[in-house]
C-alpha positions in Angstrom: -0.1 0.0 0.0 1.2 3.4 -0.9 1.6 6.1 1.7 0.2 9.4 1.5 3.3 11.2 0.3 4.0 15.4 1.0 6.6 17.3 -0.5 7.9 20.0 2.0 10.5 22.4 1.1 11.3 25.9 1.7 12.8 28.3 -0.9 13.4 31.8 -2.3 11.3 33.1 -4.7 13.4 32.1 -7.6 13.2 28.2 -6.3 17.0 28.1 -4.4 16.9 26.0 -1.2 20.2 27.2 0.1 19.3 29.9 2.6 22.9 31.1 3.0 22.8 32.3 -0.4 19.7 34.3 -0.2 19.5 38.3 0.3 18.0 39.6 2.2 19.6 37.1 4.4 17.6 35.3 7.3 14.3 35.7 5.5 11.7 33.3 7.0 14.5 30.5 7.9 13.2 28.9 11.0 9.8 27.7 9.6 11.0 24.5 8.1 11.1 22.5 11.2 7.7 23.8 12.5 5.9 23.0 9.6 7.5 19.8 9.3 6.2 19.3 12.9 2.6 20.0 12.0 2.6 17.6 9.2 3.2 14.8 11.2 4.8 12.1 9.0 5.6 8.5 10.3 8.8 9.4 8.4 10.8 11.6 6.0 12.9 11.0 3.1 16.2 12.8 1.8 18.9 12.0 -1.0 22.2 10.9 -0.6 23.9 14.3 -1.0 21.5 15.9 1.7 22.0 12.7 4.0 25.7 12.9 3.8 25.5 16.3 5.5 23.9 14.6 8.6 26.8 12.0 8.6 29.5 11.8 11.5 31.3 8.8 10.0 33.6 7.6 7.4 33.1 4.7 4.7 33.3 1.9 6.3 36.5 -0.6 5.7 36.5 -3.7 4.0 35.5 -7.0 5.9 35.1 -10.1 4.9 31.7 -10.7 4.9 28.3 -12.0 3.1 24.7 -11.2 3.6 21.5 -12.0 1.9 20.2 -9.0 0.0 17.4 -8.9 2.6 15.4 -5.9 4.7 17.4 -5.6 7.9 16.0 -3.5 10.7 17.7 -2.6 14.0 14.1 -1.8 15.3 11.0 -1.6 14.1 9.2 0.6 17.0 10.4 4.0 16.1 7.9 7.0 16.6 9.5 8.5 13.1 11.7 7.2 10.3 14.6 9.2 8.8 14.9 7.6 5.7 17.8 8.3 3.4 18.4 7.0 -0.4 21.7 5.7 -0.9 22.1 3.3 -3.4 25.6 2.1 -3.9 26.3 2.6 0.1 28.1 5.7 -0.1 27.9 7.0 3.5 29.4 6.0 6.6 26.8 7.0 9.4 28.6 7.2 12.7 25.4 7.3 14.0 22.0 5.5 14.2 19.8 8.3 14.3 19.1 12.0 13.2 17.7 14.2 15.8 16.0 10.9 17.3 14.4 9.7 14.5 15.8 6.2 13.4 17.6 6.1 10.3 16.8 3.9 7.4 19.1 3.4 4.5 17.4 2.3 1.3 20.0 0.6 -0.9 20.5 -1.4 -4.2 21.4 -5.0 -4.1 24.8 -4.1 -5.8 25.9 -2.4 -2.6 28.9 -4.3 -1.1 28.6 -6.6 1.6 31.2 -4.6 3.9 28.6 -1.5 3.9 25.9 -3.9 5.0 28.5 -5.1 7.9 28.9 -1.5 8.9 25.5 -0.2 8.9 24.6 -3.5 11.1 27.5 -2.6 13.6 26.1 1.2 14.0 22.6 0.0 14.1 21.6 1.5 11.1 18.3 -0.1 9.5 18.4 -0.7 5.6 15.9 -1.9 2.9 16.7 -2.9 -0.5 14.4 -1.5 -3.3 16.2 -2.6 -6.6 18.9 -4.5 -8.3 21.4 -1.3 -9.3 19.1 1.3 -9.1 16.2 2.6 -6.5 12.8 1.7 -7.6 10.9 4.6 -5.5 7.6 2.7 -5.9 9.1 -0.3 -4.4 10.5 1.9 -1.8 7.3 3.5 -0.3 5.8 0.2 -0.5 8.2 -1.3 1.9 8.1 1.6 4.2 4.6 0.7 4.6 4.2 -3.1 4.9 7.2 -3.3 6.9 7.2 0.0 8.9 3.5 0.9 9.0 4.4 4.4 7.3 1.2 6.0 6.5 2.5 9.7 5.9 5.7 10.5 4.1 7.5 13.5 3.9 9.8 14.1 1.0 12.2 16.9 1.9 14.9 16.6 -0.8 17.3 17.8 -2.2 16.2 18.7 -5.5 17.3 15.4 -7.3 15.5 13.2 -4.7 12.5 15.4 -5.0 12.5 15.4 -9.0 12.7 11.7 -8.5 9.7 11.5 -6.7 7.7 14.0 -8.6 8.6 12.1 -11.8 7.6 8.9 -10.6 4.1 10.1 -9.8 4.2 9.3 -6.2 3.6 13.1 -4.7 0.4 13.9 -3.6 0.8 17.1 -2.0 3.3 20.2 -2.0 4.1 22.5 0.8 6.2 24.9 -0.1 7.3 27.7 2.5 8.3 30.7 0.2 10.6 33.0 1.6 10.6 36.8 0.5 14.1 36.6 -0.4 16.3 35.8 -3.8 19.3 33.7 -4.8 19.7 35.1 -8.4 23.3 33.4 -9.2 24.3 30.2 -11.0 25.0 26.9 -8.8 22.6 26.8 -5.9 20.1 23.5 -5.7 16.4 24.1 -6.8 13.4 22.8 -5.4 13.2 20.1 -8.2 15.8 18.9 -10.2 17.3 15.8 -12.2 20.3 13.9 -13.3 21.2 14.5 -16.9 20.0 11.0 -17.6 16.8 12.2 -16.5 16.7 15.8 -17.8 13.9 15.0 -20.5 11.5 12.8 -18.5 8.4 15.0 -17.3 6.5 14.2 -14.6 3.2 12.6 -14.9 1.1 15.6 -13.4 -2.6 15.9 -14.6 -3.6 18.9 -12.4 -2.1 20.8 -9.2 -4.8 22.3 -7.0 -4.1 25.2 -4.7 -5.8 24.0 -1.4 -4.7 26.9 1.2 -2.2 29.8 1.3 -0.9 30.6 5.0 0.7 33.8 5.9 3.2 33.1 8.2 4.6 36.7 8.6 7.3 38.9 7.5 6.4 38.4 4.0 6.9 34.3 4.2 3.9 32.3 2.5 3.0 28.6 3.1 1.3 27.6 -0.1 -0.3 24.2 -0.3 -1.0 22.0 -3.4 -2.9 19.0 -3.9 -1.3 16.9 -6.6 -3.2 14.9 -9.5 -1.1 12.3 -11.3 -1.8 10.3 -14.2 -2.8 6.8 -12.8 -0.9 4.6 -15.5 2.3 6.2 -15.2 2.8 6.4 -11.1 5.9 4.4 -10.4 7.3 4.1 -13.8 
């Protein structure tokens, strides 16, 4: 069963997501965690690049080990899970949670056994969602089936957000829009893609503005409901 998927992002007026680059600085940058808590997700998901910003360890050393490509959970009773897409196992965590939320890494089956050893030693849960690449539709199904996730928050970076969007898996988009502009090259966007997916379009058939909320200081929260082509979901 697919969870209800909400993409939550915070951006400048030109769609950029690094507040340190915005001008004027400090425009409503304290709202993200508040809205995140209000949305009440059972789990949140980010990509490898964003996930690496939370890591405290180094890549795991090579060891002589062999594990079946089966989902492994250090615990199943967490109130909230922090899910990180890391197909090839690039992140050495040095921790098992982020802000108290149990880490669950999404891997491809081509990941090394040494990496699985490191994850197990640190108490980091992992699931497999594809042979060499991550299947996002399978990912959300596993999160629901194995961990009971019914409400999933997709929170970037842009490549991960874009992948969920193109897979037709996002049901709702919440954008915290700050009165600031980046205006220069090189900053990440709310939605982006790899070069390989540059010509793929999301199967959106409608976006409906459900609400507009004034957060003060010129900051707005825009909530859109998304309708996807059901024939394209998960493809």
